[in-house]
C-alpha positions in Angstrom: 0.0 0.2 -0.2 0.9 3.7 -0.5 -0.7 5.4 2.6 1.9 8.4 2.3 0.9 9.3 -1.3 -2.7 9.3 0.0 -1.9 11.4 3.0 0.2 13.8 1.0 -3.0 14.1 -1.5 -5.2 15.0 1.3 -2.5 17.5 2.9 -2.1 19.2 -0.6 -5.5 19.7 -1.4 -6.0 22.3 1.5 -5.8 25.0 -1.3 -8.6 23.9 -3.5 -10.8 23.1 -0.7 -10.4 26.4 0.8 -10.6 28.7 -2.3 -13.9 26.7 -3.5 -15.5 27.0 0.3 -14.4 30.5 0.7 -16.1 31.3 -2.7 -19.4 29.6 -1.4 -19.7 30.9 2.0 -20.7 34.8 1.7 -24.2 33.6 2.8 -25.1 34.8 6.1 -28.1 32.2 6.4 -26.6 29.1 7.8 -29.1 26.9 5.7 -27.8 28.6 2.7 -24.0 28.4 3.9 -24.9 24.5 4.4 -26.2 24.1 0.9 -23.4 25.7 -0.5 -20.7 23.9 1.4 -22.4 20.7 0.3 -22.4 22.0 -3.3 -18.8 22.8 -3.1 -18.1 19.2 -1.6 -19.9 17.7 -4.3 -18.0 19.2 -7.0 -14.8 18.6 -5.5 -15.6 14.7 -5.4 -17.1 14.7 -8.6 -14.0 16.1 -10.5 -11.7 13.9 -12.4 -8.7 15.6 -10.7 -7.0 13.7 -7.8 -6.5 17.1 -6.2 -10.5 17.7 -6.5 -11.4 14.3 -4.9 -8.7 15.0 -2.1 -10.4 18.4 -1.5 -13.7 17.1 -1.2 -12.8 14.1 1.3 -10.6 16.5 3.1 -13.5 18.9 3.3 -15.9 16.2 4.5 -13.2 15.1 7.3 -13.0 18.6 8.6 -16.4 20.0 8.4 -17.4 23.0 6.6 -16.9 25.3 9.7 -13.8 23.8 10.7 -12.5 23.9 7.3 -12.9 27.7 7.0 -11.2 28.2 10.6 -8.3 25.8 10.6 -7.6 25.6 6.7 -4.6 27.8 7.0 -2.7 25.2 9.3 -3.3 22.7 6.4 -2.0 25.1 3.6 1.1 25.2 6.1 1.8 21.3 6.1 1.5 20.4 2.5 3.0 17.0 3.0 4.0 14.5 5.3 7.5 15.6 5.3 6.5 19.1 5.9 4.3 17.9 9.1 7.1 15.8 10.3 9.7 18.8 10.3 7.9 20.8 12.6 7.0 17.8 14.8 10.5 16.9 15.1 11.4 20.7 15.7 8.8 20.8 18.5 10.2 17.5 20.1 13.9 18.7 20.0 13.1 22.0 21.6 11.3 20.3 24.3 14.0 17.9 24.8 16.6 20.6 24.7 14.4 22.4 27.6 14.6 19.3 29.7 18.5 19.3 29.5 19.9 21.1 32.2 23.2 21.3 30.0 22.1 23.5 27.4 25.2 22.6 25.3 23.7 18.8 25.1 22.9 18.4 21.2 19.4 17.4 20.4 18.8 13.9 19.5 19.4 12.9 15.9 16.2 12.1 13.7 16.2 10.3 10.7 14.3 11.9 7.8 11.2 10.1 6.2 12.9 9.5 3.0 15.4 7.7 4.8 13.3 5.3 6.3 12.5 1.7 4.9 9.4 1.6 3.1 7.9 -0.7 5.5 8.5 1.9 7.9 7.4 4.9 5.8 4.1 2.7 5.5 3.8 2.2 9.1 4.4 5.7 9.9 2.1 7.1 7.4 -0.8 4.9 8.7 -0.2 6.1 12.0 -0.7 9.9 11.1 -3.3 9.4 9.0 -5.3 7.3 11.5 -4.5 10.0 14.1 -6.1 12.7 11.6 -9.1 10.4 10.8 -9.7 10.1 14.7 -9.6 14.0 15.3 -12.1 14.3 12.5 -14.7 12.0 14.2 -14.0 13.9 17.4 -17.3 16.2 17.1 -19.5 13.3 16.0 -20.3 15.4 13.0 -19.4 12.3 10.3 -23.0 10.9 9.8 -23.6 7.7 7.5 -24.0 9.7 4.4 -20.6 11.6 4.8 -18.9 8.5 5.4 -20.4 7.0 1.9 -19.3 10.1 0.3 -15.9 9.9 1.9 -15.8 6.1 0.9 -16.4 7.5 -2.7 -13.9 9.7 -2.8 -11.3 7.5 -1.6 -12.2 4.9 -4.4 -11.5 7.5 -6.8 -8.2 8.7 -5.7 -6.6 5.4 -4.7 -6.5 2.1 -7.0 -5.5 -0.1 -4.1 -8.5 -2.2 -2.6 -6.6 -2.9 0.4 -5.9 0.6 1.4 -9.3 1.5 0.7 -10.8 -1.2 3.0 -8.0 0.1 5.9 -9.4 3.7 5.2 -13.1 2.5 5.5 -12.3 0.6 8.7 -10.6 3.6 10.2 -13.7 6.0 9.4 -16.2 3.5 10.8 -14.5 2.4 14.0 -15.5 3.5 17.4 -13.3 6.5 18.1 -10.6 5.3 20.9 -7.7 7.5 21.7 -5.7 4.7 23.2 -6.2 2.5 20.3 -4.6 5.6 17.9 -2.0 6.2 20.7 -0.8 2.6 20.5 0.2 3.3 16.8 3.1 5.3 18.0 6.5 3.5 18.0 8.7 6.4 18.9 8.4 9.5 21.0 9.1 11.3 17.6 6.1 9.6 16.0 3.7 10.5 18.7 4.5 14.1 18.3 3.9 14.0 14.6 0.5 12.3 15.5 -0.4 14.8 18.1 0.5 17.4 15.5 -1.4 16.3 12.7 -4.7 16.0 15.3 -4.3 19.5 15.8 -4.8 20.4 12.0 -8.4 19.1 12.3 -9.3 19.8 16.0 -11.4 23.0 16.7 -10.0 23.8 20.0 -13.0 26.0 20.8 -15.2 22.8 20.7 -15.4 21.1 24.2 -15.8 17.7 22.7 -12.8 18.2 20.5 -10.7 19.9 23.3 -11.5 16.8 25.8 -10.4 14.2 22.8 -7.1 16.1 22.2 -6.3 16.2 25.9 -7.3 12.4 26.3 -5.0 11.7 23.2 -2.0 13.5 24.8 -2.4 11.7 28.1 -2.5 8.2 26.0 0.4 9.5 24.0 2.1 9.7 27.4 2.9 13.3 27.1 4.5 15.9 29.8 2.3 18.8 29.6 5.4 20.9 28.6 5.6 18.7 25.5 2.2 19.1 24.7 2.3 22.8 25.1 5.3 23.2 23.0 3.6 21.1 20.2 0.8 23.3 20.7 2.9 26.6 20.3 4.7 25.1 17.1 1.5 24.7 15.4 0.2 27.8 16.2 3.6 29.5 15.1 3.8 27.5 11.9 0.0 28.4 10.8 0.8 32.3 11.2 
């Protein structure tokens, strides 16, 4: 499977989704806005371009409200490699802060492209699973949206095994402990948390509670959690 390619498509599709949703969100009526958003997502899912399909899937995962509010972060992290760079920077900053000797070097990390193919796949699945879990945290993905997401993934990916895995992730009960169990290193845990921040509306009580529980399951110290959130905020400015 090539989960990294799918994840990169979703991250890179942020521009198309934001531009299309922005052009259709000028109405002050909530009903009209919802209709316009649905129409936009329908257009993105029905297009022949992989980018359009990815934009539609991303929009369904985020929800129209969240898509407008946090889309700037999605644009910042246009690929899995870019997401990893910010996560590793945050983790290494935190490691330095924990060290009483300021001259101690930060721990070395291995670039994503230098990992064995099997490790890249495992890494990509863990990050995408975290994003899907965060997207489900507010309960907005209903049966119809799940169906549309499945259709979009089918149009993007010619890999039945990857399609089945994605469908299982969308449909299984939300469990922060299960998602956290995918982290095989502290650095990967940091990247998974940062990926979750992309799709979380921290003004939402349900989503903020989910994020707090995920951090707990990832065994984060409060200072690491704060550093990751600070890096996410800085990178999205």
